[in-house]
C-alpha positions in Angstrom: -26.9 -4.9 -7.2 -23.8 -2.3 -6.8 -22.4 1.0 -7.3 -19.5 0.6 -10.1 -17.8 3.5 -8.6 -17.6 2.2 -5.4 -16.4 -0.6 -6.7 -13.7 0.9 -8.5 -12.4 3.5 -6.0 -11.8 -0.2 -3.7 -10.7 -2.2 -6.0 -7.7 0.8 -6.8 -7.1 0.5 -3.1 -7.1 -3.0 -3.0 -4.6 -2.8 -6.0 -1.9 -0.4 -4.5 -2.1 -2.9 -1.0 -1.2 -6.4 -3.2 1.8 -3.7 -5.1 2.8 -2.5 -0.7 3.1 -6.1 -0.3 5.5 -6.7 -3.6 8.0 -4.6 -0.3 9.5 -6.8 1.7 10.6 -4.9 4.5 6.5 -3.2 4.5 4.7 -7.2 4.8 6.9 -8.7 7.3 6.9 -5.4 9.3 10.9 -5.5 10.0 10.3 -2.1 12.5 9.1 -1.7 15.1 8.0 1.5 15.8 5.8 3.1 14.3 7.3 6.3 13.2 9.9 4.6 10.5 7.0 1.3 9.9 5.1 4.6 9.0 8.3 6.5 7.0 9.0 3.1 4.8 5.3 2.7 4.0 5.9 6.5 2.3 8.9 5.4 0.6 6.9 2.1 -1.0 4.1 4.2 -1.8 6.2 7.0 -3.6 8.6 3.9 -5.4 5.1 2.7 -6.7 3.4 6.3 -7.7 6.8 7.0 -9.5 6.6 3.4 -11.8 
């Protein structure tokens, strides 16, 4: 048995990370500073959300 609601939310998060990995800069982590990396992740998340 499993909780369908939890599974549905987990699936959404996993799909989001898969979409984030399509951005090469994030997948390979070119940025050395954590703040720069976070800014790029936020930018990619906005671009994914706008699609």
